[in-house]
N, CA, C, O and the ligand as a Tripos MOL2 file, in Angstrom:
@<TRIPOS>MOLECULE
protein
  241   239    61     0     0
PROTEIN
NO_CHARGES

@<TRIPOS>ATOM
      1 N          -2.6610   15.0660    3.1980 N.3       1 MET1
      2 CA         -1.7730   13.9290    3.1010 C.3       1 MET1
      3 C          -2.0660   13.2980    1.7420 C.2       1 MET1
      4 O          -3.2210   13.1730    1.3340 O.2       1 MET1
      5 N          -1.0260   12.9130    1.0700 N.am      2 ASN2
      6 CA         -1.2490   12.3050   -0.1260 C.3       2 ASN2
      7 C          -1.5830   10.8090   -0.0220 C.2       2 ASN2
      8 O          -1.1040   10.1340    0.8890 O.2       2 ASN2
      9 N          -2.3840   10.2970   -0.9310 N.am      3 THR3
     10 CA         -2.8070    8.9030   -0.9590 C.3       3 THR3
     11 C          -2.5570    8.3110   -2.4230 C.2       3 THR3
     12 O          -2.4000    8.9720   -3.4490 O.2       3 THR3
     13 N          -2.5530    7.0630   -2.3080 N.am      4 TYR4
     14 CA         -2.2220    6.3210   -3.5840 C.3       4 TYR4
     15 C          -3.1730    5.1200   -3.7140 C.2       4 TYR4
     16 O          -3.4050    4.4360   -2.7180 O.2       4 TYR4
     17 N          -3.6950    4.8560   -4.8200 N.am      5 PRO5
     18 CA         -4.6170    3.6790   -4.9730 C.3       5 PRO5
     19 C          -3.8570    2.3530   -5.1390 C.2       5 PRO5
     20 O          -2.9820    2.2170   -5.9940 O.2       5 PRO5
     21 N          -4.2230    1.3870   -4.2920 N.am      6 VAL6
     22 CA         -3.6380    0.1940   -4.4080 C.3       6 VAL6
     23 C          -4.8900   -0.8710   -4.6800 C.2       6 VAL6
     24 O          -6.0440   -0.5530   -4.3940 O.2       6 VAL6
     25 N          -4.5760   -2.0870   -5.2250 N.am      7 THR7
     26 CA         -5.5430   -3.0240   -5.4280 C.3       7 THR7
     27 C          -5.3560   -4.2240   -4.4300 C.2       7 THR7
     28 O          -4.2990   -4.8490   -4.3550 O.2       7 THR7
     29 N          -6.4170   -4.4820   -3.7060 N.am      8 CYS8
     30 CA         -6.3550   -5.5520   -2.7400 C.3       8 CYS8
     31 C          -6.0460   -6.8260   -3.3690 C.2       8 CYS8
     32 O          -6.7410   -7.1960   -4.3150 O.2       8 CYS8
     33 N          -5.0070   -7.5940   -2.9170 N.am      9 PRO9
     34 CA         -4.8250   -9.0340   -3.5780 C.3       9 PRO9
     35 C          -5.7910   -9.9280   -3.0800 C.2       9 PRO9
     36 O          -5.6430  -11.0520   -3.5610 O.2       9 PRO9
     37 N          -6.7320   -9.8290   -2.2830 N.am     10 THR10
     38 CA         -7.6060  -10.7550   -1.8680 C.3      10 THR10
     39 C          -8.9990  -10.4520   -2.5890 C.2      10 THR10
     40 O          -9.5690  -11.3560   -3.2000 O.2      10 THR10
     41 N          -9.5020   -9.2480   -2.5140 N.am     11 CYS11
     42 CA        -10.8180   -9.0170   -3.0360 C.3      11 CYS11
     43 C         -10.7040   -8.2040   -4.3110 C.2      11 CYS11
     44 O         -11.7320   -7.9450   -4.9370 O.2      11 CYS11
     45 N          -9.5180   -7.7850   -4.7360 N.am     12 PHE12
     46 CA         -9.3110   -6.9450   -5.9350 C.3      12 PHE12
     47 C         -10.0720   -5.7390   -6.0740 C.2      12 PHE12
     48 O         -10.3320   -5.2340   -7.1660 O.2      12 PHE12
     49 N         -10.4510   -5.2480   -4.8950 N.am     13 GLU13
     50 CA        -11.1090   -3.9350   -4.9120 C.3      13 GLU13
     51 C          -9.9560   -2.8330   -4.7900 C.2      13 GLU13
     52 O          -8.8950   -3.1130   -4.2330 O.2      13 GLU13
     53 N         -10.1660   -1.7640   -5.2500 N.am     14 GLU14
     54 CA         -9.1220   -0.7340   -5.0910 C.3      14 GLU14
     55 C          -9.5860    0.2990   -4.0280 C.2      14 GLU14
     56 O         -10.7420    0.7010   -3.8970 O.2      14 GLU14
     57 N          -8.4980    0.6700   -3.2800 N.am     15 PHE15
     58 CA         -8.7100    1.8030   -2.2700 C.3      15 PHE15
     59 C          -7.4850    2.5670   -2.1550 C.2      15 PHE15
     60 O          -6.4390    2.1980   -2.6900 O.2      15 PHE15
     61 N          -7.5900    3.5890   -1.4910 N.am     16 GLU16
     62 CA         -6.5330    4.5410   -1.2430 C.3      16 GLU16
     63 C          -5.8570    4.4060    0.1140 C.2      16 GLU16
     64 O          -6.4950    4.3020    1.1620 O.2      16 GLU16
     65 N          -4.5190    4.4120    0.0360 N.am     17 VAL17
     66 CA         -3.7660    4.2910    1.2260 C.3      17 VAL17
     67 C          -2.9420    5.5570    1.3700 C.2      17 VAL17
     68 O          -2.5380    6.1350    0.3610 O.2      17 VAL17
     69 N          -2.6560    6.0460    2.6930 N.am     18 PRO18
     70 CA         -1.8280    7.3150    2.8520 C.3      18 PRO18
     71 C          -0.3540    6.9660    2.6370 C.2      18 PRO18
     72 O           0.1810    5.9230    3.0120 O.2      18 PRO18
     73 N           0.2150    7.9430    2.0030 N.am     19 LEU19
     74 CA          1.5570    7.7640    1.6130 C.3      19 LEU19
     75 C           2.5820    8.2990    2.7250 C.2      19 LEU19
     76 O           2.3800    9.3380    3.3530 O.2      19 LEU19
     77 N           3.6460    7.5200    2.8920 N.am     20 PRO20
     78 CA          4.7600    8.1800    3.7930 C.3      20 PRO20
     79 C           5.5660    9.3170    3.1530 C.2      20 PRO20
     80 O           5.4990    9.4450    1.9310 O.2      20 PRO20
     81 N           6.2270   10.0490    3.7880 N.am     21 ALA21
     82 CA          7.2940   10.9940    3.2990 C.3      21 ALA21
     83 C           8.2400   10.2970    2.2570 C.2      21 ALA21
     84 O           8.5970    9.1260    2.3840 O.2      21 ALA21
     85 N           8.5890   11.0440    1.2990 N.am     22 VAL22
     86 CA          9.6860   10.4950    0.4350 C.3      22 VAL22
     87 C          10.8610   10.0340    1.2290 C.2      22 VAL22
     88 O          11.4400    8.9750    0.9870 O.2      22 VAL22
     89 N          11.1810   10.8120    2.1350 N.am     23 THR23
     90 CA         12.4480   10.4130    2.9290 C.3      23 THR23
     91 C          12.2470    9.1760    3.8140 C.2      23 THR23
     92 O          13.1820    8.6070    4.3790 O.2      23 THR23
     93 N          10.9670    8.8000    3.8950 N.am     24 GLU24
     94 CA         10.7610    7.5140    4.6730 C.3      24 GLU24
     95 C          10.6270    6.2680    3.7940 C.2      24 GLU24
     96 O          10.1770    5.2120    4.2390 O.2      24 GLU24
     97 N          11.0560    6.4370    2.4660 N.am     25 THR25
     98 CA         10.8780    5.3690    1.5540 C.3      25 THR25
     99 C          12.3240    4.8800    1.0780 C.2      25 THR25
    100 O          13.2330    5.7100    1.0700 O.2      25 THR25
    101 N          12.5550    3.6470    0.7060 N.am     26 PRO26
    102 CA         11.4720    2.6510    0.5260 C.3      26 PRO26
    103 C          11.1650    1.9920    2.0540 C.2      26 PRO26
    104 O          11.9830    1.9270    2.9710 O.2      26 PRO26
    105 N           9.8930    1.5650    2.0760 N.am     27 SER27
    106 CA          9.4620    0.9460    3.3620 C.3      27 SER27
    107 C           8.2350    0.0640    3.0440 C.2      27 SER27
    108 O           7.6300    0.1240    1.9740 O.2      27 SER27
    109 N           7.9470   -0.6900    3.9800 N.am     28 GLU28
    110 CA          6.6640   -1.4690    3.8670 C.3      28 GLU28
    111 C           6.0050   -1.5570    5.0840 C.2      28 GLU28
    112 O           6.6870   -1.5080    6.1080 O.2      28 GLU28
    113 N           4.5750   -1.6990    5.1720 N.am     29 VAL29
    114 CA          3.8580   -1.7590    6.2580 C.3      29 VAL29
    115 C           2.8100   -2.9880    6.1330 C.2      29 VAL29
    116 O           2.6160   -3.5230    5.0420 O.2      29 VAL29
    117 N           2.2090   -3.3660    7.1990 N.am     30 ASP30
    118 CA          1.1250   -4.3450    7.3740 C.3      30 ASP30
    119 C          -0.1410   -3.3130    7.2860 C.2      30 ASP30
    120 O          -0.1980   -2.2610    7.9230 O.2      30 ASP30
    121 N          -1.1700   -3.8030    6.3680 N.am     31 TYR31
    122 CA         -2.3900   -2.9580    6.2560 C.3      31 TYR31
    123 C          -3.4620   -3.8870    6.0460 C.2      31 TYR31
    124 O          -3.2510   -4.9260    5.4210 O.2      31 TYR31
    125 N          -4.6380   -3.5970    6.5300 N.am     32 ASP32
    126 CA         -5.9120   -4.4020    6.5070 C.3      32 ASP32
    127 C          -6.7290   -3.7210    5.3310 C.2      32 ASP32
    128 O          -6.9170   -2.5040    5.3310 O.2      32 ASP32
    129 N          -7.1770   -4.4990    4.3920 N.am     33 CYS33
    130 CA         -8.0860   -4.1000    3.3320 C.3      33 CYS33
    131 C          -9.2590   -3.2290    3.8070 C.2      33 CYS33
    132 O          -9.9430   -3.6820    4.7240 O.2      33 CYS33
    133 N          -9.5520   -2.0960    3.3170 N.am     34 GLU34
    134 CA        -10.6740   -1.4240    3.7540 C.3      34 GLU34
    135 C         -11.9720   -1.9390    3.3580 C.2      34 GLU34
    136 O         -13.0200   -1.5810    3.8960 O.2      34 GLU34
    137 N         -11.8960   -2.7690    2.4280 N.am     35 ILE35
    138 CA        -13.1630   -3.5410    1.8870 C.3      35 ILE35
    139 C         -13.4200   -4.8390    2.5330 C.2      35 ILE35
    140 O         -14.4650   -5.0680    3.1420 O.2      35 ILE35
    141 N         -12.3460   -5.7870    2.3810 N.am     36 CYS36
    142 CA        -12.6740   -7.0590    3.0230 C.3      36 CYS36
    143 C         -11.9630   -7.3690    4.3860 C.2      36 CYS36
    144 O         -12.1660   -8.4110    5.0100 O.2      36 CYS36
    145 N         -11.1180   -6.3810    4.7900 N.am     37 CYS37
    146 CA        -10.4630   -6.5080    6.0930 C.3      37 CYS37
    147 C          -9.3600   -7.5820    6.2140 C.2      37 CYS37
    148 O          -8.9280   -7.9550    7.3050 O.2      37 CYS37
    149 N          -8.9150   -8.0720    4.9800 N.am     38 ARG38
    150 CA         -7.9020   -9.1640    4.9330 C.3      38 ARG38
    151 C          -6.5310   -8.4010    4.9580 C.2      38 ARG38
    152 O          -6.3760   -7.3830    4.2840 O.2      38 ARG38
    153 N          -5.5430   -8.9200    5.7510 N.am     39 PRO39
    154 CA         -4.2420   -8.3500    5.8700 C.3      39 PRO39
    155 C          -3.5390   -8.4140    4.5950 C.2      39 PRO39
    156 O          -3.7290   -9.3330    3.7990 O.2      39 PRO39
    157 N          -2.6440   -7.3480    4.3680 N.am     40 MET40
    158 CA         -1.8520   -7.4650    3.1540 C.3      40 MET40
    159 C          -0.5140   -6.6220    3.5970 C.2      40 MET40
    160 O          -0.4920   -6.0000    4.6590 O.2      40 MET40
    161 N           0.5500   -6.6530    2.7350 N.am     41 ARG41
    162 CA          1.7160   -5.9270    2.9260 C.3      41 ARG41
    163 C           1.8030   -4.8800    1.8480 C.2      41 ARG41
    164 O           1.6190   -5.2100    0.6770 O.2      41 ARG41
    165 N           2.0620   -3.6920    2.1650 N.am     42 ILE42
    166 CA          2.0570   -2.5660    1.2740 C.3      42 ILE42
    167 C           3.5030   -2.0180    1.1550 C.2      42 ILE42
    168 O           4.0490   -1.5390    2.1490 O.2      42 ILE42
    169 N           4.1070   -2.0770    0.0010 N.am     43 PHE43
    170 CA          5.3750   -1.5810   -0.2360 C.3      43 PHE43
    171 C           5.3630   -0.2280   -0.8020 C.2      43 PHE43
    172 O           4.6950   -0.0040   -1.8120 O.2      43 PHE43
    173 N           6.0750    0.7260   -0.2100 N.am     44 PHE44
    174 CA          6.2540    1.9590   -0.6550 C.3      44 PHE44
    175 C           7.6490    2.2380   -1.2170 C.2      44 PHE44
    176 O           8.6950    1.9490   -0.6370 O.2      44 PHE44
    177 N           7.5460    2.8590   -2.4650 N.am     45 GLU45
    178 CA          8.8160    2.9020   -3.2030 C.3      45 GLU45
    179 C           8.8380    4.3920   -3.6420 C.2      45 GLU45
    180 O           7.8200    5.0790   -3.7170 O.2      45 GLU45
    181 N          10.0600    4.8170   -3.9180 N.am     46 ASN46
    182 CA         10.3080    6.2440   -4.3770 C.3      46 ASN46
    183 C          10.8830    6.2350   -5.8100 C.2      46 ASN46
    184 O          11.9960    5.7700   -6.0590 O.2      46 ASN46
    185 N          10.1020    6.7480   -6.6960 N.am     47 GLU47
    186 CA         10.4980    6.8220   -8.1240 C.3      47 GLU47
    187 C          10.6070    8.4710   -8.4570 C.2      47 GLU47
    188 O           9.5890    9.1560   -8.5490 O.2      47 GLU47
    189 N          11.8410    8.9780   -8.6110 N.am     48 TRP48
    190 CA         11.9970   10.1930   -8.9380 C.3      48 TRP48
    191 C          11.2400   11.2350   -8.0840 C.2      48 TRP48
    192 O          10.5720   12.1590   -8.5480 O.2      48 TRP48
    193 N          11.4360   10.9580   -6.7450 N.am     49 ASP49
    194 CA         10.7750   11.7660   -5.7940 C.3      49 ASP49
    195 C           9.1880   11.6400   -5.7510 C.2      49 ASP49
    196 O           8.5090   12.4580   -5.1300 O.2      49 ASP49
    197 N           8.6780   10.6500   -6.3940 N.am     50 GLU50
    198 CA          7.1930   10.3280   -6.2930 C.3      50 GLU50
    199 C           7.1760    9.1300   -5.5910 C.2      50 GLU50
    200 O           7.8950    8.1840   -5.9150 O.2      50 GLU50
    201 N           6.2540    9.0950   -4.4660 N.am     51 VAL51
    202 CA          6.0760    7.8470   -3.7280 C.3      51 VAL51
    203 C           5.0230    7.0370   -4.4080 C.2      51 VAL51
    204 O           3.9480    7.5440   -4.7310 O.2      51 VAL51
    205 N           5.3180    5.7730   -4.6340 N.am     52 THR52
    206 CA          4.2750    4.8530   -5.1590 C.3      52 THR52
    207 C           3.9780    3.6590   -4.2030 C.2      52 THR52
    208 O           4.8650    3.3400   -3.4110 O.2      52 THR52
    209 N           2.9250    3.0460   -4.2120 N.am     53 ALA53
    210 CA          2.6430    1.9280   -3.2150 C.3      53 ALA53
    211 C           2.1120    0.7710   -4.1600 C.2      53 ALA53
    212 O           1.4930    0.9230   -5.2140 O.2      53 ALA53
    213 N           2.4920   -0.4380   -3.5480 N.am     54 SER54
    214 CA          1.8550   -1.6460   -4.2020 C.3      54 SER54
    215 C           1.5620   -2.5790   -3.0600 C.2      54 SER54
    216 O           2.2280   -2.6020   -2.0250 O.2      54 SER54
    217 N           0.3910   -3.4440   -3.3410 N.am     55 ALA55
    218 CA         -0.0070   -4.3240   -2.2040 C.3      55 ALA55
    219 C           0.2710   -5.7770   -2.5650 C.2      55 ALA55
    220 O           0.0470   -6.1950   -3.7010 O.2      55 ALA55
    221 N           0.7740   -6.5670   -1.5640 N.am     56 VAL56
    222 CA          0.9420   -8.0030   -1.7200 C.3      56 VAL56
    223 C           0.3460   -8.6490   -0.7510 C.2      56 VAL56
    224 O           0.3430   -8.1910    0.3920 O.2      56 VAL56
    225 N          -0.2420   -9.8050   -1.0660 N.am     57 GLY57
    226 CA         -1.0130  -10.6050   -0.0830 C.3      57 GLY57
    227 C          -0.0940  -11.3050    0.8400 C.2      57 GLY57
    228 O           1.0360  -11.6770    0.5240 O.2      57 GLY57
    229 N          -0.6790  -11.4730    2.0750 N.am     58 ILE58
    230 CA          0.0200  -12.3140    3.0290 C.3      58 ILE58
    231 C          -0.5600  -13.7300    3.0910 C.2      58 ILE58
    232 O          -1.7380  -13.8220    3.4340 O.2      58 ILE58
    233 N           0.0210  -14.6790    2.8450 N.am     59 HIS59
    234 CA         -0.3050  -16.0550    2.9530 C.3      59 HIS59
    235 C           0.1890  -16.8590    4.0950 C.2      59 HIS59
    236 O           1.3530  -17.2570    4.1260 O.2      59 HIS59
    237 N          -0.7010  -17.1190    5.0720 N.am     60 ASP60
    238 CA         -0.2490  -17.8870    6.2300 C.3      60 ASP60
    239 C          -1.0630  -18.9740    6.6210 C.2      60 ASP60
    240 O          -0.7450  -19.6660    7.5880 O.2      60 ASP60
    241 ZN         -9.8680   -6.6570    0.1800 Zn       61 ZN61
@<TRIPOS>BOND
     1     1     2 1
     2     2     3 1
     3     3     4 2
     4     3     5 am
     5     5     6 1
     6     6     7 1
     7     7     8 2
     8     7     9 am
     9     9    10 1
    10    10    11 1
    11    11    12 2
    12    11    13 am
    13    13    14 1
    14    14    15 1
    15    15    16 2
    16    15    17 am
    17    17    18 1
    18    18    19 1
    19    19    20 2
    20    19    21 am
    21    21    22 1
    22    22    23 1
    23    23    24 2
    24    23    25 am
    25    25    26 1
    26    26    27 1
    27    27    28 2
    28    27    29 am
    29    29    30 1
    30    30    31 1
    31    31    32 2
    32    31    33 am
    33    33    34 1
    34    34    35 1
    35    35    36 2
    36    35    37 am
    37    37    38 1
    38    38    39 1
    39    39    40 2
    40    39    41 am
    41    41    42 1
    42    42    43 1
    43    43    44 2
    44    43    45 am
    45    45    46 1
    46    46    47 1
    47    47    48 2
    48    47    49 am
    49    49    50 1
    50    50    51 1
    51    51    52 2
    52    51    53 am
    53    53    54 1
    54    54    55 1
    55    55    56 2
    56    55    57 am
    57    57    58 1
    58    58    59 1
    59    59    60 2
    60    59    61 am
    61    61    62 1
    62    62    63 1
    63    63    64 2
    64    63    65 am
    65    65    66 1
    66    66    67 1
    67    67    68 2
    68    67    69 am
    69    69    70 1
    70    70    71 1
    71    71    72 2
    72    71    73 am
    73    73    74 1
    74    74    75 1
    75    75    76 2
    76    75    77 am
    77    77    78 1
    78    78    79 1
    79    79    80 2
    80    79    81 am
    81    81    82 1
    82    82    83 1
    83    83    84 2
    84    83    85 am
    85    85    86 1
    86    86    87 1
    87    87    88 2
    88    87    89 am
    89    89    90 1
    90    90    91 1
    91    91    92 2
    92    91    93 am
    93    93    94 1
    94    94    95 1
    95    95    96 2
    96    95    97 am
    97    97    98 1
    98    98    99 1
    99    99   100 2
   100    99   101 am
   101   101   102 1
   102   102   103 1
   103   103   104 2
   104   103   105 am
   105   105   106 1
   106   106   107 1
   107   107   108 2
   108   107   109 am
   109   109   110 1
   110   110   111 1
   111   111   112 2
   112   111   113 am
   113   113   114 1
   114   114   115 1
   115   115   116 2
   116   115   117 am
   117   117   118 1
   118   118   119 1
   119   119   120 2
   120   119   121 am
   121   121   122 1
   122   122   123 1
   123   123   124 2
   124   123   125 am
   125   125   126 1
   126   126   127 1
   127   127   128 2
   128   127   129 am
   129   129   130 1
   130   130   131 1
   131   131   132 2
   132   131   133 am
   133   133   134 1
   134   134   135 1
   135   135   136 2
   136   135   137 am
   137   137   138 1
   138   138   139 1
   139   139   140 2
   140   139   141 am
   141   141   142 1
   142   142   143 1
   143   143   144 2
   144   143   145 am
   145   145   146 1
   146   146   147 1
   147   147   148 2
   148   147   149 am
   149   149   150 1
   150   150   151 1
   151   151   152 2
   152   151   153 am
   153   153   154 1
   154   154   155 1
   155   155   156 2
   156   155   157 am
   157   157   158 1
   158   158   159 1
   159   159   160 2
   160   159   161 am
   161   161   162 1
   162   162   163 1
   163   163   164 2
   164   163   165 am
   165   165   166 1
   166   166   167 1
   167   167   168 2
   168   167   169 am
   169   169   170 1
   170   170   171 1
   171   171   172 2
   172   171   173 am
   173   173   174 1
   174   174   175 1
   175   175   176 2
   176   175   177 am
   177   177   178 1
   178   178   179 1
   179   179   180 2
   180   179   181 am
   181   181   182 1
   182   182   183 1
   183   183   184 2
   184   183   185 am
   185   185   186 1
   186   186   187 1
   187   187   188 2
   188   187   189 am
   189   189   190 1
   190   190   191 1
   191   191   192 2
   192   191   193 am
   193   193   194 1
   194   194   195 1
   195   195   196 2
   196   195   197 am
   197   197   198 1
   198   198   199 1
   199   199   200 2
   200   199   201 am
   201   201   202 1
   202   202   203 1
   203   203   204 2
   204   203   205 am
   205   205   206 1
   206   206   207 1
   207   207   208 2
   208   207   209 am
   209   209   210 1
   210   210   211 1
   211   211   212 2
   212   211   213 am
   213   213   214 1
   214   214   215 1
   215   215   216 2
   216   215   217 am
   217   217   218 1
   218   218   219 1
   219   219   220 2
   220   219   221 am
   221   221   222 1
   222   222   223 1
   223   223   224 2
   224   223   225 am
   225   225   226 1
   226   226   227 1
   227   227   228 2
   228   227   229 am
   229   229   230 1
   230   230   231 1
   231   231   232 2
   232   231   233 am
   233   233   234 1
   234   234   235 1
   235   235   236 2
   236   235   237 am
   237   237   238 1
   238   238   239 1
   239   239   240 2
@<TRIPOS>SUBSTRUCTURE
     1 MET1         2 RESIDUE 1 A MET
     2 ASN2         6 RESIDUE 1 A ASN
     3 THR3        10 RESIDUE 1 A THR
     4 TYR4        14 RESIDUE 1 A TYR
     5 PRO5        18 RESIDUE 1 A PRO
     6 VAL6        22 RESIDUE 1 A VAL
     7 THR7        26 RESIDUE 1 A THR
     8 CYS8        30 RESIDUE 1 A CYS
     9 PRO9        34 RESIDUE 1 A PRO
    10 THR10       38 RESIDUE 1 A THR
    11 CYS11       42 RESIDUE 1 A CYS
    12 PHE12       46 RESIDUE 1 A PHE
    13 GLU13       50 RESIDUE 1 A GLU
    14 GLU14       54 RESIDUE 1 A GLU
    15 PHE15       58 RESIDUE 1 A PHE
    16 GLU16       62 RESIDUE 1 A GLU
    17 VAL17       66 RESIDUE 1 A VAL
    18 PRO18       70 RESIDUE 1 A PRO
    19 LEU19       74 RESIDUE 1 A LEU
    20 PRO20       78 RESIDUE 1 A PRO
    21 ALA21       82 RESIDUE 1 A ALA
    22 VAL22       86 RESIDUE 1 A VAL
    23 THR23       90 RESIDUE 1 A THR
    24 GLU24       94 RESIDUE 1 A GLU
    25 THR25       98 RESIDUE 1 A THR
    26 PRO26      102 RESIDUE 1 A PRO
    27 SER27      106 RESIDUE 1 A SER
    28 GLU28      110 RESIDUE 1 A GLU
    29 VAL29      114 RESIDUE 1 A VAL
    30 ASP30      118 RESIDUE 1 A ASP
    31 TYR31      122 RESIDUE 1 A TYR
    32 ASP32      126 RESIDUE 1 A ASP
    33 CYS33      130 RESIDUE 1 A CYS
    34 GLU34      134 RESIDUE 1 A GLU
    35 ILE35      138 RESIDUE 1 A ILE
    36 CYS36      142 RESIDUE 1 A CYS
    37 CYS37      146 RESIDUE 1 A CYS
    38 ARG38      150 RESIDUE 1 A ARG
    39 PRO39      154 RESIDUE 1 A PRO
    40 MET40      158 RESIDUE 1 A MET
    41 ARG41      162 RESIDUE 1 A ARG
    42 ILE42      166 RESIDUE 1 A ILE
    43 PHE43      170 RESIDUE 1 A PHE
    44 PHE44      174 RESIDUE 1 A PHE
    45 GLU45      178 RESIDUE 1 A GLU
    46 ASN46      182 RESIDUE 1 A ASN
    47 GLU47      186 RESIDUE 1 A GLU
    48 TRP48      190 RESIDUE 1 A TRP
    49 ASP49      194 RESIDUE 1 A ASP
    50 GLU50      198 RESIDUE 1 A GLU
    51 VAL51      202 RESIDUE 1 A VAL
    52 THR52      206 RESIDUE 1 A THR
    53 ALA53      210 RESIDUE 1 A ALA
    54 SER54      214 RESIDUE 1 A SER
    55 ALA55      218 RESIDUE 1 A ALA
    56 VAL56      222 RESIDUE 1 A VAL
    57 GLY57      226 RESIDUE 1 A GLY
    58 ILE58      230 RESIDUE 1 A ILE
    59 HIS59      234 RESIDUE 1 A HIS
    60 ASP60      238 RESIDUE 1 A ASP
    61 ZN61       241 GROUP 0 **** ****
């Protein structure tokens, strides 16, 4: 399975997240940081059949 590095918006540590299939993008998921365990939202996008991921913090 392919993974992609994202930077946690809370602790700014980088970690790898598993990527969905290209046909399942664009999409977004809730994810807990592997370092600080804070929740974030990860957006998967498709650029020229390459899936990329970016993390956005959840403020509640
Ligand atoms: Zn974190």
